[in-house]
LOKE-274166 format. One record per atom (N, C-alpha, C, O): residue in one letter; atom name; x, y, z. Coordinates in steps of 0.05 Angstrom, whole numbers. Layout:
! residues N
SITE residu atome      X      Y      Z
SITE      A    CA      X      Y      Z
...
This chain:
! residues 202
SITE residu atome      X      Y      Z
SITE      M     N   1011   -241   -503
SITE      M    CA    989   -228   -511
SITE      M     C    966   -243   -524
SITE      M     O    953   -239   -545
SITE      R     N    964   -255   -511
SITE      R    CA    936   -276   -529
SITE      R     C    924   -280   -499
SITE      R     O    900   -278   -494
SITE      L     N    935   -284   -488
SITE      L    CA    938   -296   -448
SITE      L     C    918   -273   -434
SITE      L     O    904   -276   -414
SITE      L     N    921   -244   -456
SITE      L    CA    914   -224   -439
SITE      L     C    892   -213   -459
SITE      L     O    873   -203   -447
SITE      K     N    889   -213   -482
SITE      K    CA    863   -209   -502
SITE      K     C    837   -227   -489
SITE      K     O    814   -220   -485
SITE      L     N    858   -268   -483
SITE      L    CA    838   -274   -473
SITE      L     C    820   -264   -458
SITE      L     O    796   -264   -460
SITE      I     N    838   -252   -436
SITE      I    CA    828   -248   -411
SITE      I     C    808   -223   -411
SITE      I     O    789   -218   -397
SITE      V     N    821   -209   -436
SITE      V    CA    800   -173   -439
SITE      V     C    773   -187   -450
SITE      V     O    751   -181   -441
SITE      Q     N    778   -210   -477
SITE      Q    CA    755   -210   -492
SITE      Q     C    740   -227   -463
SITE      Q     O    719   -216   -455
SITE      T     N    746   -249   -450
SITE      T    CA    717   -243   -415
SITE      T     C    712   -232   -400
SITE      T     O    693   -236   -384
SITE      I     N    726   -216   -400
SITE      I    CA    715   -188   -378
SITE      I     C    691   -179   -395
SITE      I     O    670   -186   -387
SITE      V     N    691   -162   -424
SITE      V    CA    667   -164   -436
SITE      V     C    647   -171   -441
SITE      V     O    626   -160   -444
SITE      S     N    655   -193   -443
SITE      S    CA    634   -216   -443
SITE      S     C    611   -217   -411
SITE      S     O    587   -214   -406
SITE      F     N    638   -222   -395
SITE      F    CA    623   -218   -366
SITE      F     C    612   -193   -374
SITE      F     O    587   -196   -374
SITE      I     N    616   -177   -378
SITE      I    CA    596   -143   -371
SITE      I     C    578   -136   -382
SITE      I     O    561   -121   -374
SITE      I     N    577   -150   -409
SITE      I    CA    546   -156   -432
SITE      I     C    523   -176   -424
SITE      I     O    499   -175   -425
SITE      L     N    545   -197   -414
SITE      L    CA    526   -215   -398
SITE      L     C    510   -200   -382
SITE      L     O    487   -194   -386
SITE      A     N    529   -193   -360
SITE      A    CA    509   -186   -329
SITE      A     C    490   -164   -348
SITE      A     O    467   -164   -355
SITE      V     N    510   -147   -351
SITE      V    CA    474   -118   -371
SITE      V     C    445   -130   -379
SITE      V     O    422   -123   -376
SITE      S     N    456   -146   -387
SITE      S    CA    438   -164   -404
SITE      S     C    420   -180   -390
SITE      S     O    396   -173   -394
SITE      V     N    423   -202   -375
SITE      V    CA    411   -203   -345
SITE      V     C    390   -182   -339
SITE      V     O    366   -180   -344
SITE      Q     N    420   -160   -320
SITE      Q    CA    399   -139   -304
SITE      Q     C    369   -124   -321
SITE      Q     O    348   -117   -309
SITE      A     N    374   -122   -351
SITE      A    CA    356   -113   -369
SITE      A     C    331   -128   -368
SITE      A     O    311   -114   -370
SITE      Q     N    327   -156   -364
SITE      Q    CA    306   -175   -365
SITE      Q     C    293   -180   -346
SITE      Q     O    270   -187   -347
SITE      N     N    312   -177   -321
SITE      N    CA    292   -159   -284
SITE      N     C    283   -148   -291
SITE      N     O    259   -149   -294
SITE      Q     N    301   -126   -299
SITE      Q    CA    277   -104   -291
SITE      Q     C    258    -99   -312
SITE      Q     O    238    -86   -304
SITE      N     N    259   -106   -336
SITE      N    CA    223   -107   -359
SITE      N     C    214   -137   -339
SITE      N     O    190   -134   -339
SITE      A     N    218   -157   -328
SITE      A    CA    194   -163   -312
SITE      A     C    196   -151   -293
SITE      A     O    183   -165   -278
SITE      D     N    206   -131   -278
SITE      D    CA    199   -128   -245
SITE      D     C    171   -110   -258
SITE      D     O    149   -107   -247
SITE      L     N    182    -95   -297
SITE      L    CA    164    -75   -292
SITE      L     C    129    -87   -307
SITE      L     O    115    -68   -315
SITE      K     N    120   -113   -311
SITE      K    CA    103   -127   -308
SITE      K     C     85   -120   -301
SITE      K     O     89   -108   -280
SITE      L     N     48   -120   -311
SITE      L    CA     32   -124   -290
SITE      L     C     22   -143   -294
SITE      L     O     17   -151   -317
SITE      Y     N     14   -158   -269
SITE      Y    CA      1   -183   -266
SITE      Y     C    -22   -180   -258
SITE      Y     O    -28   -177   -234
SITE      S     N    -38   -182   -281
SITE      S    CA    -73   -185   -266
SITE      S     C    -82   -207   -251
SITE      S     O    -76   -230   -258
SITE      F     N    -90   -204   -241
SITE      F    CA   -111   -225   -228
SITE      F     C   -140   -219   -227
SITE      F     O   -144   -199   -213
SITE      Q     N   -165   -233   -237
SITE      Q    CA   -189   -221   -228
SITE      Q     C   -210   -219   -199
SITE      Q     O   -227   -203   -193
SITE      D     N   -203   -239   -188
SITE      D    CA   -199   -231   -151
SITE      D     C   -173   -222   -143
SITE      D     O   -151   -219   -155
SITE      I     N   -182   -216   -109
SITE      I    CA   -159   -212   -101
SITE      I     C   -146   -240    -85
SITE      I     O   -122   -241    -78
SITE      S     N   -167   -261    -81
SITE      S    CA   -168   -282    -59
SITE      S     C   -142   -297    -95
SITE      S     O   -128   -316    -89
SITE      E     N   -140   -289   -116
SITE      E    CA   -124   -310   -131
SITE      E     C    -88   -295   -131
SITE      E     O    -66   -298   -143
SITE      L     N    -96   -282   -117
SITE      L    CA    -59   -275   -108
SITE      L     C    -45   -285    -94
SITE      L     O    -46   -291    -70
SITE      D     N    -20   -289   -120
SITE      D    CA      3   -316   -107
SITE      D     C     15   -297    -79
SITE      D     O     19   -273    -77
SITE      T     N     16   -307    -69
SITE      T    CA     47   -294    -43
SITE      T     C     69   -306    -48
SITE      T     O     89   -293    -41
SITE      K     N     77   -337    -64
SITE      K    CA     92   -344    -62
SITE      K     C    111   -331    -94
SITE      K     O    126   -312    -93
SITE      H     N    107   -342   -111
SITE      H    CA    116   -306   -130
SITE      H     C    103   -287   -129
SITE      H     O     79   -282   -130
SITE      L     N    135   -269   -123
SITE      L    CA    121   -247   -112
SITE      L     C    130   -222   -142
SITE      L     O    152   -214   -151
SITE      H     N    114   -218   -146
SITE      H    CA    117   -191   -156
SITE      H     C    114   -163   -146
SITE      H     O    105   -155   -125
SITE      T     N    123   -149   -168
SITE      T    CA    113   -104   -154
SITE      T     C     96    -90   -171
SITE      T     O    102    -66   -167
SITE      F     N     76    -92   -190
SITE      F    CA     55    -88   -193
SITE      F     C     40   -111   -219
SITE      F     O     47   -124   -239
SITE      Y     N      9   -105   -197
SITE      Y    CA    -15   -116   -188
SITE      Y     C    -41    -97   -199
SITE      Y     O    -47    -75   -191
SITE      K     N    -55   -113   -220
SITE      K    CA    -78    -97   -230
SITE      K     C   -101   -125   -230
SITE      K     O   -103   -144   -246
SITE      I     N   -119   -112   -197
SITE      I    CA   -130   -130   -190
SITE      I     C   -162   -124   -186
SITE      I     O   -170   -111   -167
SITE      E     N   -183   -136   -208
SITE      E    CA   -206   -128   -219
SITE      E     C   -216   -131   -193
SITE      E     O   -210   -110   -182
SITE      K     N   -227   -144   -177
SITE      K    CA   -257   -155   -156
SITE      K     C   -237   -145   -131
SITE      K     O   -214   -151   -135
SITE      Y     N   -241   -136   -115
SITE      Y    CA   -233   -134    -83
SITE      Y     C   -261   -121    -69
SITE      Y     O   -284   -120    -79
SITE      H     N   -253   -113    -49
SITE      H    CA   -277   -100    -25
SITE      H     C   -251    -87      9
SITE      H     O   -248    -95     32
SITE      G     N   -242    -68     -4
SITE      G    CA   -229    -45      0
SITE      G     C   -250    -36     36
SITE      G     O   -260    -14     37
SITE      A     N   -253    -61     67
SITE      A    CA   -263    -40     76
SITE      A     C   -240    -19    100
SITE      A     O   -216    -20    100
SITE      T     N   -257      0    118
SITE      T    CA   -240     12    136
SITE      T     C   -244      3    172
SITE      T     O   -235     12    194
SITE      D     N   -264    -23    160
SITE      D    CA   -281    -10    205
SITE      D     C   -252    -35    208
SITE      D     O   -255    -51    227
SITE      D     N   -226    -39    191
SITE      D    CA   -213    -64    214
SITE      D     C   -181    -39    205
SITE      D     O   -159    -49    209
SITE      K     N   -180    -10    194
SITE      K    CA   -168     -9    189
SITE      K     C   -135     -4    223
SITE      K     O   -140    -11    246
SITE      A     N   -109      8    216
SITE      A    CA    -97      4    222
SITE      A     C    -80     39    204
SITE      A     O    -82     48    182
SITE      N     N    -61     51    234
SITE      N    CA    -50     67    228
SITE      N     C    -29     63    257
SITE      N     O    -27     49    278
SITE      H     N    -11     96    235
SITE      H    CA     18    105    264
SITE      H     C     18    120    247
SITE      H     O     10    123    224
SITE      F     N     43    141    279
SITE      F    CA     38    173    275
SITE      F     C     70    161    284
SITE      F     O     75    145    302
SITE      N     N     86    173    269
SITE      N    CA    115    174    275
SITE      N     C    120    213    269
SITE      N     O    103    231    268
SITE      S     N    153    215    265
SITE      S    CA    158    239    278
SITE      S     C    184    235    280
SITE      S     O    198    215    284
SITE      F     N    194    273    273
SITE      F    CA    224    267    274
SITE      F     C    236    287    258
SITE      F     O    225    298    239
SITE      K     N    270    296    271
SITE      K    CA    288    324    258
SITE      K     C    307    317    240
SITE      K     O    324    300    241
SITE      N     N    298    338    219
SITE      N    CA    308    337    200
SITE      N     C    326    365    199
SITE      N     O    325    376    178
SITE      G     N    344    379    220
SITE      G    CA    361    404    222
SITE      G     C    334    417    234
SITE      G     O    320    410    253
SITE      D     N    332    439    215
SITE      D    CA    312    449    241
SITE      D     C    283    456    240
SITE      D     O    269    471    253
SITE      T     N    277    432    211
SITE      T    CA    249    414    206
SITE      T     C    229    398    219
SITE      T     O    236    375    211
SITE      T     N    214    395    230
SITE      T    CA    201    374    241
SITE      T     C    176    362    222
SITE      T     O    156    371    211
SITE      I     N    193    329    225
SITE      I    CA    176    316    194
SITE      I     C    157    301    216
SITE      I     O    163    289    237
SITE      F     N    132    308    202
SITE      F    CA    103    285    205
SITE      F     C     92    258    192
SITE      F     O     76    251    175
SITE      H     N     98    254    199
SITE      H    CA     90    231    177
SITE      H     C     59    207    191
SITE      H     O     64    193    211
SITE      F     N     25    206    176
SITE      F    CA     23    189    189
SITE      F     C     16    171    167
SITE      F     O     11    177    143
SITE      F     N     17    144    179
SITE      F    CA      2    111    162
SITE      F     C    -17    108    153
SITE      F     O    -33    115    170
SITE      I     N    -25    102    139
SITE      I    CA    -53     81    141
SITE      I     C    -56     63    139
SITE      I     O    -47     59    116
SITE      L     N    -65     45    145
SITE      L    CA    -72     21    127
SITE      L     C    -94      7    120
SITE      L     O   -110     11    138
SITE      Q     N   -102     -7    103
SITE      Q    CA   -132    -11     91
SITE      Q     C   -142    -43     97
SITE      Q     O   -120    -56     98
SITE      P     N   -157    -56    100
SITE      P    CA   -144    -86     96
SITE      P     C   -165    -85     72
SITE      P     O   -186    -73     68
SITE      L     N   -147   -108     54
SITE      L    CA   -168   -107     30
SITE      L     C   -178   -135     32
SITE      L     O   -163   -151     42
SITE      Y     N   -204   -143     23
SITE      Y    CA   -221   -170     39
SITE      Y     C   -222   -191      4
SITE      Y     O   -205   -188    -13
SITE      T     N   -239   -205      3
SITE      T    CA   -253   -213    -20
SITE      T     C   -278   -208    -16
SITE      T     O   -286   -197      5
SITE      V     N   -293   -216    -33
SITE      V    CA   -343   -207    -25
SITE      V     C   -330   -227    -43
SITE      V     O   -309   -225    -55
SITE      S     N   -354   -261    -42
SITE      S    CA   -371   -271    -58
SITE      S     C   -384   -263    -62
SITE      S     O   -395   -248    -46
SITE      P     N   -393   -269    -87
SITE      P    CA   -412   -258   -113
SITE      P     C   -431   -285   -107
SITE      P     O   -453   -289   -118
SITE      D     N   -425   -296    -95
SITE      D    CA   -449   -322    -91
SITE      D     C   -467   -301    -65
SITE      D     O   -491   -306    -68
SITE      T     N   -465   -292    -54
SITE      T    CA   -470   -287    -23
SITE      T     C   -487   -251    -19
SITE      T     O   -499   -244      1
SITE      V     N   -482   -233    -44
SITE      V    CA   -484   -212    -36
SITE      V     C   -492   -211    -76
SITE      V     O   -477   -220    -94
SITE      N     N   -521   -197    -77
SITE      N    CA   -529   -189    -95
SITE      N     C   -530   -160   -107
SITE      N     O   -552   -151   -103
SITE      Y     N   -513   -143   -118
SITE      Y    CA   -509   -116   -109
SITE      Y     C   -541   -108   -142
SITE      Y     O   -546   -117   -164
SITE      T     N   -552    -91   -126
SITE      T    CA   -568    -67   -140
SITE      T     C   -554    -51   -149
SITE      T     O   -531    -46   -141
SITE      P     N   -572    -36   -176
SITE      P    CA   -561    -16   -176
SITE      P     C   -563      4   -161
SITE      P     O   -547     22   -166
SITE      E     N   -583      8   -136
SITE      E    CA   -589     29   -127
SITE      E     C   -560     21    -91
SITE      E     O   -549     30    -71
SITE      D     N   -564      2   -103
SITE      D    CA   -541    -15    -74
SITE      D     C   -509      4    -75
SITE      D     O   -492     10    -59
SITE      T     N   -513      8   -105
SITE      T    CA   -482     16   -117
SITE      T     C   -482     53   -110
SITE      T     O   -464     67   -102
SITE      L     N   -505     59   -116
SITE      L    CA   -506     85   -121
SITE      L     C   -499     92    -89
SITE      L     O   -483    110    -83
SITE      M     N   -518     72    -62
SITE      M    CA   -521     81    -39
SITE      M     C   -485     73    -23
SITE      M     O   -474     79     -2
SITE      M     N   -480     61    -42
SITE      M    CA   -445     45    -24
SITE      M     C   -438     71     -8
SITE      M     O   -441     69     16
SITE      Y     N   -430     93    -15
SITE      Y    CA   -408    107     -3
SITE      Y     C   -426    118     27
SITE      Y     O   -415    123     48
SITE      Q     N   -448    118     24
SITE      Q    CA   -474    123     47
SITE      Q     C   -455    117     82
SITE      Q     O   -458    134    100
SITE      N     N   -442     98     85
SITE      N    CA   -430     71    109
SITE      N     C   -404     84    109
SITE      N     O   -394     91     87
SITE      E     N   -392     89    132
SITE      E    CA   -376    103    141
SITE      E     C   -360     71    128
SITE      E     O   -341     76    113
SITE      D     N   -362     57    130
SITE      D    CA   -345     34    116
SITE      D     C   -335     19     89
SITE      D     O   -320      1     81
SITE      Y     N   -358     43     79
SITE      Y    CA   -354     45     48
SITE      Y     C   -373     15     40
SITE      Y     O   -382     12     17
SITE      S     N   -378     -3     57
SITE      S    CA   -399    -29     52
SITE      S     C   -430    -22     29
SITE      S     O   -440     -3     18
SITE      Y     N   -434    -43     31
SITE      Y    CA   -460    -29      3
SITE      Y     C   -487    -30     32
SITE      Y     O   -493    -44     51
SITE      R     N   -491    -17     26
SITE      R    CA   -518    -24     52
SITE      R     C   -538    -21     59
SITE      R     O   -555     -5     51
SITE      G     N   -541    -41     81
SITE      G    CA   -545    -66    104
SITE      G     C   -537    -89     92
SITE      G     O   -551   -110     93
SITE      F     N   -507    -86     75
SITE      F    CA   -483   -105     79
SITE      F     C   -463   -104     88
SITE      F     O   -450    -91     72
SITE      R     N   -447   -113    110
SITE      R    CA   -428   -120    121
SITE      R     C   -415   -153    114
SITE      R     O   -428   -172    106
SITE      I     N   -389   -152    119
SITE      I    CA   -379   -179    107
SITE      I     C   -371   -193    134
SITE      I     O   -353   -190    150
SITE      S     N   -396   -212    133
SITE      S    CA   -388   -231    157
SITE      S     C   -365   -247    171
SITE      S     O   -354   -265    158
SITE      E     N   -357   -243    196
SITE      E    CA   -335   -252    203
SITE      E     C   -323   -279    187
SITE      E     O   -298   -279    188
SITE      K     N   -329   -289    180
SITE      K    CA   -322   -319    170
SITE      K     C   -303   -310    144
SITE      K     O   -281   -319    142
SITE      D     N   -313   -293    128
SITE      D    CA   -308   -275    101
SITE      D     C   -279   -254    105
SITE      D     O   -265   -246     86
SITE      K     N   -276   -250    127
SITE      K    CA   -259   -228    143
SITE      K     C   -235   -237    130
SITE      K     O   -224   -215    127
SITE      K     N   -214   -257    117
SITE      K    CA   -200   -265    106
SITE      K     C   -178   -248     99
SITE      K     O   -165   -259     82
SITE      I     N   -170   -229    105
SITE      I    CA   -142   -197    101
SITE      I     C   -133   -217     66
SITE      I     O   -129   -241     62
SITE      Y     N   -132   -201     52
SITE      Y    CA   -110   -219     30
SITE      Y     C    -96   -191     24
SITE      Y     O    -93   -189      0
SITE      A     N    -88   -172     36
SITE      A    CA    -66   -148     27
SITE      A     C    -84   -131     52
SITE      A     O   -104   -135     65
SITE      W     N    -62   -109     51
SITE      W    CA    -71    -80     55
SITE      W     C    -63    -55     46
SITE      W     O    -51    -48     66
SITE      L     N    -62    -42     35
SITE      L    CA    -75    -21     18
SITE      L     C    -64      8     37
SITE      L     O    -80     23     47
SITE      G     N    -39      9     37
SITE      G    CA     -9     31     54
SITE      G     C    -14     74     40
SITE      G     O     -8     84     18
SITE      Y     N    -23     85     61
SITE      Y    CA    -19    101     45
SITE      Y     C      1    122     64
SITE      Y     O      0    114     87
SITE      V     N     16    141     62
SITE      V    CA     21    158     75
SITE      V     C     19    184     68
SITE      V     O     18    191     44
SITE      F     N     19    206     95
SITE      F    CA     17    242     93
SITE      F     C     33    245    109
SITE      F     O     35    231    130
SITE      E     N     52    272     99
SITE      E    CA     73    276    106
SITE      E     C     62    309    115
SITE      E     O     45    322    102
SITE      K     N     79    320    144
SITE      K    CA     76    352    137
SITE      K     C    103    360    147
SITE      K     O    116    350    165
SITE      Q     N    113    388    125
SITE      Q    CA    138    386    152
SITE      Q     C    140    423    155
SITE      Q     O    131    439    139
SITE      F     N    153    430    178
SITE      F    CA    152    454    191
SITE      F     C    172    471    212
SITE      F     O    171    458    233
SITE      Y     N    185    489    214
SITE      Y    CA    213    489    231
SITE      Y     C    189    491    257
SITE      Y     O    168    499    266
SITE      S     N    218    476    261
SITE      S    CA    219    469    301
SITE      S     C    225    495    323
SITE      S     O    243    498    340
SITE      N     N    212    505    319
SITE      N    CA    217    525    330
SITE      N     C    194    537    347
SITE      N     O    193    561    354
SITE      M     N    171    517    356
SITE      M    CA    139    520    378
SITE      M     C    151    506    401
SITE      M     O    173    494    401
SITE      T     N    129    509    427
SITE      T    CA    138    502    452
SITE      T     C    124    470    451
SITE      T     O    109    469    432
SITE      S     N    125    454    461
SITE      S    CA    122    421    452
SITE      S     C    100    419    458
SITE      S     O     91    399    446
SITE      A     N     74    438    481
SITE      A    CA     46    449    471
SITE      A     C     42    454    444
SITE      A     O     37    433    433
SITE      Q     N     41    474    426
SITE      Q    CA     47    473    411
SITE      Q     C     44    458    379
SITE      Q     O     31    462    358
SITE      I     N     66    437    390
SITE      I    CA     81    408    367
SITE      I     C     52    399    377
SITE      I     O     37    404    359
SITE      E     N     39    388    400
SITE      E    CA     28    361    408
SITE      E     C    -14    372    380
SITE      E     O    -30    359    367
SITE      T     N     -7    412    391
SITE      T    CA    -37    407    376
SITE      T     C    -28    419    340
SITE      T     O    -47    424    326
SITE      E     N    -11    421    334
SITE      E    CA      1    418    310
SITE      E     C     -1    392    297
SITE      E     O      2    391    272
SITE      K     N     -4    375    307
SITE      K    CA      4    336    317
SITE      K     C    -27    336    306
SITE      K     O    -42    334    286
SITE      K     N    -24    340    342
SITE      K    CA    -75    330    321
SITE      K     C    -87    337    294
SITE      K     O   -103    327    278
SITE      S     N    -70    366    296
SITE      S    CA    -90    378    279
SITE      S     C    -78    354    246
SITE      S     O    -95    342    231
SITE      F     N    -57    353    243
SITE      F    CA    -41    343    226
SITE      F     C    -59    313    213
SITE      F     O    -69    310    190
SITE      I     N    -58    289    240
SITE      I    CA    -83    267    239
SITE      I     C   -118    265    226
SITE      I     O   -130    251    209
SITE      H     N   -126    288    245
SITE      H    CA   -149    302    223
SITE      H     C   -144    301    199
SITE      H     O   -157    288    183
SITE      N     N   -128    313    196
SITE      N    CA   -129    319    176
SITE      N     C   -124    311    141
SITE      N     O   -131    317    118
SITE      A     N   -107    292    159
SITE      A    CA    -90    269    139
SITE      A     C   -115    239    133
SITE      A     O   -115    223    115
SITE      S     N   -138    241    160
SITE      S    CA   -157    229    158
SITE      S     C   -186    225    140
SITE      S     O   -200    208    129
SITE      V     N   -186    260    145
SITE      V    CA   -199    281    124
SITE      V     C   -200    266     88
SITE      V     O   -217    259     72
SITE      E     N   -164    271     91
SITE      E    CA   -166    258     79
SITE      E     C   -155    242     55
SITE      E     O   -151    247     31
SITE      W     N   -152    216     77
SITE      W    CA   -155    190     69
SITE      W     C   -188    186     50
SITE      W     O   -191    181     26
SITE      W     N   -209    191     73
SITE      W    CA   -221    193     65
SITE      W     C   -240    203     39
SITE      W     O   -261    191     33
SITE      Y     N   -234    220     30
SITE      Y    CA   -243    235      5
SITE      Y     C   -221    213    -18
SITE      Y     O   -235    198    -32
SITE      I     N   -203    211    -21
SITE      I    CA   -186    193    -32
SITE      I     C   -189    161    -42
SITE      I     O   -180    142    -55
SITE      N     N   -216    174    -22
SITE      N    CA   -209    131    -15
SITE      N     C   -243    128    -22
SITE      N     O   -253    106    -19
SITE      K     N   -254    147    -30
SITE      K    CA   -282    166    -37
SITE      K     C   -283    156    -64
SITE      K     O   -293    136    -74
SITE      F     N   -267    182    -76
SITE      F    CA   -270    202   -108
SITE      F     C   -239    179   -117
SITE      F     O   -238    181   -142
SITE      K     N   -222    166   -111
SITE      K    CA   -198    166   -130
SITE      K     C   -202    136   -137
SITE      K     O   -199    119   -119
SITE      K     N   -210    127   -169
SITE      K    CA   -197     99   -173
SITE      K     C   -174     87   -171
SITE      K     O   -156    104   -168
SITE      I     N   -166     64   -171
SITE      I    CA   -143     52   -166
SITE      I     C   -144     49   -195
SITE      I     O   -161     36   -207
SITE      E     N   -127     61   -204
SITE      E    CA   -120     32   -231
SITE      E     C    -99      2   -224
SITE      E     O   -100    -19   -238
SITE      Y     N    -84      5   -202
SITE      Y    CA    -73     -9   -212
SITE      Y     C    -58     -7   -172
SITE      Y     O    -63     12   -157
SITE      F     N    -38    -37   -165
SITE      F    CA    -17    -35   -134
SITE      F     C      4    -42   -142
SITE      F     O     11    -58   -160
SITE      E     N     18    -26   -122
SITE      E    CA     51    -34   -123
SITE      E     C     63    -40    -89
SITE      E     O     70    -28    -68
SITE      R     N     59    -70   -100
SITE      R    CA     77    -86    -68
SITE      R     C     97    -81    -62
SITE      R     O    117    -86    -76
SITE      I     N    100    -68    -39
SITE      I    CA    139    -59    -25
SITE      I     C    135    -87      4
SITE      I     O    118   -100     16
SITE      D     N    162    -81      2
SITE      D    CA    168    -93     29
SITE      D     C    201   -105     38
SITE      D     O    212   -126     42
SITE      S     N    206    -71     40
SITE      S    CA    231    -63     62
SITE      S     C    221    -38     46
SITE      S     O    205    -32     28
SITE      G     N    250    -22     68
SITE      G    CA    246      6     74
SITE      G     C    225     15     94
SITE      G     O    207      5    108
SITE      Y     N    240     53     87
SITE      Y    CA    223     74    110
SITE      Y     C    191     62    131
SITE      Y     O    182     56    153
SITE      L     N    185     68     92
SITE      L    CA    156     51     85
SITE      L     C    142     34    107
SITE      L     O    128     36    127
SITE      Y     N    153     17     91
SITE      Y    CA    143    -21    103
SITE      Y     C    143    -27    122
SITE      Y     O    129    -46    131
SITE      D     N    167    -10    140
SITE      D    CA    173     -9    161
SITE      D     C    160     -3    191
SITE      D     O    161    -14    213
SITE      N     N    150     18    181
SITE      N    CA    131     40    194
SITE      N     C     97     24    193
SITE      N     O     81     25    213
SITE      Y     N     91     12    169
SITE      Y    CA     63     -7    161
SITE      Y     C     70    -26    184
SITE      Y     O     53    -30    201
SITE      L     N     92    -36    185
SITE      L    CA     90    -59    212
SITE      L     C     84    -52    234
SITE      L     O     63    -60    245
SITE      V     N     99    -39    241
SITE      V    CA     98    -23    265
SITE      V     C     54    -21    260
SITE      V     O     41    -42    261
SITE      A     N     49    -11    259
SITE      A    CA     14     -2    252
SITE      A     C      1    -37    262
SITE      A     O    -11    -46    282
SITE      L     N     13    -51    230
SITE      L    CA     -6    -72    230
SITE      L     C     -4    -85    273
SITE      L     O    -21    -93    289
SITE      K     N     33    -77    273
SITE      K    CA     28    -97    303
SITE      K     C     15    -76    323
SITE      K     O     20    -78    347
SITE      S     N     -1    -56    313
SITE      S    CA    -20    -48    340
SITE      S     C    -38    -48    345
SITE      S     O    -52    -34    360
SITE      I     N    -41    -78    325
SITE      I    CA    -77    -89    315
SITE      I     C    -74   -109    326
SITE      I     O    -91   -118    342
SITE      S     N    -43   -128    317
SITE      S    CA    -49   -158    323
SITE      S     C    -47   -177    303
SITE      S     O    -48   -201    307
SITE      K     N    -42   -160    270
SITE      K    CA    -48   -175    244
SITE      K     C    -31   -176    228
SITE      K     O    -15   -158    221
SITE      K     N    -34   -210    216
SITE      K    CA     -3   -227    209
SITE      K     C     10   -227    178
SITE      K     O     32   -233    168
SITE      C     N    -23   -215    165
SITE      C    CA    -18   -205    141
SITE      C     C     14   -181    138
SITE      C     O     18   -161    151
SITE      S     N     29   -191    120
SITE      S    CA     41   -166    125
SITE      S     C     49   -165     99
SITE      S     O     73   -168     95
SITE      F     N     28   -162     73
SITE      F    CA     33   -165     38
SITE      F     C     13   -141     35
SITE      F     O    -11   -138     39
SITE      I     N     36   -122     24
SITE      I    CA     24    -85     32
SITE      I     C     25    -73     -2
SITE      I     O     47    -80    -12
SITE      F     N     14    -63    -14
SITE      F    CA      1    -43    -32
SITE      F     C      5    -15    -28
SITE      F     O      0     -3     -7
SITE      I     N     18     -2    -54
SITE      I    CA     15     27    -56
SITE      I     C     -5     24    -75
SITE      I     O     -9      8    -93
SITE      P     N    -24     52    -61
SITE      P    CA    -52     42    -87
SITE      P     C    -33     70   -117
SITE      P     O    -27     93   -113
SITE      K     N    -31     61   -133
SITE      K    CA    -33     76   -162
SITE      K     C    -55     83   -187
SITE      K     O    -63     66   -203
SITE      Y     N    -65    119   -187
SITE      Y    CA    -88    124   -190
SITE      Y     C    -79    137   -222
SITE      Y     O    -96    147   -237
C-alpha cells in the first residue's frame, strides 16, 4: 500500500512539474524582445516576438509566390509576398523633414534622392504577407487564369496600401508550417539565403 501511495505521489509531482515548466516556456515565448536596430538581431537565440525601432523595408528586391489548391468544390488562391528588411546607417543619411514628407513618393519607399547602396544591402530579415481568395470551382481554366491575374494584381495593390498607411507595432517570427514553406519557395525563386521571416503585427 505504501509503495502504491509513493508511486501516485511521484506521478502527481511529475505532472505538476511538467505543467509548471510548460507554463514557464509559454510565458517566455510571449515576451516581446526589443532591439534598437535590426542589425542587432540575435539569430542564435531565437524568440517569437520582436519590437524593432530602426529598419528599412525596401520593396525593390521583394519576392513573391503564387499557390492554389482545391478543397472540395472550392478553389483557394494564395499570393505570398516577402519584403526585405535592411538597416540604414545614420552616418550616411541625413533625413530632413522634407525628406520625411516625401518618403512615400518613391516606388521602393526610399527617401527622395536616396537609395540603399549595394554594400549596405545586407538583408537581416524578411517581412511576410499572404493574401487569399476562395471561390467555387465551376469555371473553365481560362476563367480561372483570368481570376488569378486579377487576384495577383489586387493583392499587390493591397500590399502597397498596407505598406504605405499601416504602422507595424511588432513582428512575429515564423519558422515552420504552410506559410513558412511557401515563403521559402518565394526566396528560392530569387536565390536569397536569409530565411529569418517576420509576420507584421499592427
